[in-house]
N, C-alpha and C positions, 0 to 999 in steps of 0.2 A: 180637838175642839175649834182652833183657829181655822183649820183646813175645812171643816164641814161648814162652818159659818161662811167661808170664802165662798164654797161652791154655791151654798143656798143663795147667796147673794148674787152671784153669777145668774142662776135660775130666774132668780126673780126680777132682775135689771132686764134679762131677756124677755119675759113674759110682759113686763111695762112696756117695752118697745113694741112688741107685736100686737099689743092690744091698743096702740097709738096714742100710750100715755104723752102728755107734751115733756119729752124730756128736756127739750131747749129752753123750757120756761124760765122767767126770773127767779122762782123759788128753786128749781134745781142748781141755777149758776149760784145763788148764794149759798146752797149744800155745799157744793164743790168747792169753794173759797174757803168756809169755815171748816173743812175736812182737812183741806192742803192746810192752813192756818194752824190747828189745834193737832193733827197728828203728823202730817208732811215734813212742816218746817222744823219742829222740834227733831225729827229723824236725822237731820244734817245740822242742825242749829247748835246741835252739842260736841260738834266734830273737836273743838279746843280740848275735850278730855281724852280725846283718842292722838290728837297733836301733842299734849302734855305728855302722853305715855311714850311717845316716839322719839321726841325732843329732848324733854328735860334732863337726862341722865348725861346726853354729850353735851348740850348747849346750856347746862344751867339755867338760871333765871332769864338768860335772852331768849329762850325757848318759844316765849309769848311773842317776841318782836318778829323771829324767823317765821312761825307760823302764821300770824295774822298778815304780814306783807305779802306772803307766799299765795296765801289764800285768797285775800282780795285781788292780787294780779292776776290769778288765773281766772277769777269771777270776771272781772274787768274784761280781760282779754276775750271771753267766752261772750258775751254780750255784745262789744263791737264786733266781733266775727259774725256775728247774726244779723248786724246792720248794713256790713261792708263786704262779708264773702259768705252769704247764706248756704250756697252750695257745698261746700267744702266743710262749712262749720256744722251743718246739719246732718252730714254723712258721719262726719267725727263724732259728733254728739251721739247719734244712734247706734254706732258700733260700739263705745265703750260704755254706753249706758246698757245696752243689750249684754256685753260682756259682765258686768257688774250684777246684774239681775240673775243672768243664768249661772254663774259661779256661786252665787250665794245659794241656790236652789240645788246644787248639786249634793248627792250624799256625803262626797268626800270633802276634806279642808279647803275651803275656798283659797288658802293662801299656800296649799302645796306645792312646794318648790318643783317636784317631779310632774307637774301639770304638763300634758302632752299637747302639740299642735292640734291633735283630733280632737280632745277633749276640750281644748278652748274654742274651737269651732262649732263644737255641737254647743257649747255653754253659750255661745251668741246667736246660734238658732234658737235653742230654747227659750232665754232670757229676753231675745228680741221680738217674740211673739205679739208684745203689745205694740210693735211698730210695724211688723211683717205683716199682720195680717189685715188692719186697717189699709195698707197699701194698698192690699190686693183687691179686699172687698168693699173700700168706701175710699177710694181713689179721688173721686171730685169733691168729698168732704174733707178730706186730709189737705186736699190743695187749698179751699177754701180757708182752713185752719190756719195754714202757713201762709197765704194773702194776709193775714190779722196779724201777724207777726213781721212779716218783711216789709219796709218801706215801699212806698207804690212805687217808686221810681224804678224799683228793681222787680217788681213781682213776677215777673215771668220765670223768677228762679224757682219758684213755688213749682212749676209744671216739671222742671228739669229735676227738682229732689224728689218729686213723687215718682218718675220716671226710673231714678237711679235708685231708689228705696225699692220698686218694686223689682229690680235688676238684682239687686241683694237678697230679696226675698225671695225669688226663685230658686237662689243657692243656698239659704239656710232654714228655710221652713223644711226641705226634706232633711237635713242635717237633726233638726229637732225632731222630727218624727223617729228619726233612726235613734236619737238619744233618749227618747221615751222608751222605745222598743228595746234597748240595751240595757235598761236599768232592770229588767225581768231577769237578765241572764248575770248580773253583779251581784256576786255577795254580798258587798258591801250597801249596795242599794235595796236589796229585799229587807236588811235589815231596817231600812226607813221606811220600809211600805211603799215599794213600788207602784202596787195597783192604786194608791189613793194618790199619788202623785200623778200617775196616766189618767186616771178620772179628774183631777183638778184641772190638767191643761185641756183635755177635750172640752170640758164647760168654759175655760176662759177662751178657747177658740171661736167658739160658739158665740158668747159674749160679745167678744171684739169685732165680730162680722157683722152681728146683729144690732149693735147698740151705737149711738152717737159717741163719737170719739172723746168728746170731754168727761162723758160719762162713765166710758169703759176705762181710760187712761185713770180717772181718778180712784174708780174702784180697785184698779189692781196697785196702783200707787200707793194710796193711803190703806185700803182695807187689807192687802197683803205684804208688799214689800216694806212699808213703812211700819207697821205693828210688827213686823218681825223683827227689824231693824232696832227698834226701842226696846223690844225684849230682851235682846241680845246687848244693848248697851245697858240695861238695869244690871243683867247677870255680869257683864264684863267689870262694871265699876261700883257693884254691890251695891245699888239704889234701890230704895222703896217706891213705889208707885208716887207716894207723896213728895218725896225728894226728887223724882222725876219731873212733876208737874210742877212744882216750885222753880226748879232751874230752868226749865223752858219756857215758863211764862213770859218773862221779857221777850224772847224770840215770837212767841204766838202773839203778843199784842202788838209788835214792831210789824209782823207781819199783816195782821189785819188792817193796821194804820197804812200800812204802805200800798196794799191792794185798794183801799179807798181811794189815797191819794193819786196812785197810778190810774185807777179807772174815770176819775174826776178829770186828770189832766189830758188822757187821751181822747176823752168822749167829745167829740166837737160835731156833735149832729148827727153822729154814728149809733148803730146798735150798741148798747152796753155789752152785750156778750161778746161782741168782737174786741172791745177795748180791754175786758177782763182778761179775754184771751191773752191778748199781746203783752200785758203785764205780767200775769200769771206766768206765762211761758219763759219770758225773758227771764223774769226773778228766778224760777224753780232752775233753769239751766246755768243761771249764773252761779247757784249754789251747789248746784250737782256736779259738774266739772272738777271742782277742786276737792269736793266730797270723793269722788270715784277715785281721784289720783291719791289721796289721803288712804283710802281704804284698801284699793287694789294696788297701785303701782309702788307706793313707798314701803308698805311692809314688806314685800318681796324683794325690793332693792337693799332693803336695811339687812334683811335676813341673808341674802347671798354675799353681801359685805362683809358681814359677822362670819359667814362661814368660809371665806376666802382668808381672812385675816387668824382663824384658826389652822389654816392649812398652811400658811407662812410663817407661822409662830414657831419660835427654837423647839417647844414642847412636843409640838407636831412632828417635828423632824425626828 
């Protein structure tokens, strides 16, 4: 059902764009903000639940301190990186985000320790379509979006970011196509409906090429990725929808407040949409990077350390 609704949303958004609907109007901007605050933020705002699962057994009550200090430190470094080292921060952010999106969408376990280099590359290819396609099809718009994020003194970096992103797109889009085709030959993928996955990717690519970047990114991030993440979170922690709503309410209200404050702070005679973009993107990237580390890197490291300890234990000998 979710897959069909997402495909329908992609088609509807493309039709609105082709019919000349004012997708950059203030009403759509408010809709983007509300979607991110209500759906996108809770997706990462409840990361302390995953942090407790990872650290509580080994750190006891200190898990809380270890988790939040590390989480906030990574978030702070990410936002500083956007302001001081925009090119390297952007490319790194695009790559790890693409890997996260792609591995989540693969039919196999995203935390599988036997993952190969090729499967990682194809995951980056398919998961990064939300970045690669706009870089190819809408480079000028992408540059304008980046200029709204990067300080004016180093705004030339936006051209470099788009250029290097296009280079990466030329490498990874073919890998994404290979990945989509390969799923038809994979027994594991066939059990997860490879045809539906391929159809979804086709309409996602068309929508990303035909629709303004803030709209297409919001639809993918909130309408596909975050909803799936929240559903998985409810299953992992055995939460009902009411429990999830109550648990995420403080983050949602806080995000709405911060967006309002940020838009007011940055708006000094410039268009509101540009200032909202800067505030929203910096906030999301600051939350996204520690989220990716928590869900992608740490579980694999902990599993491998646990596996190595088993091999080194006397019982294994």
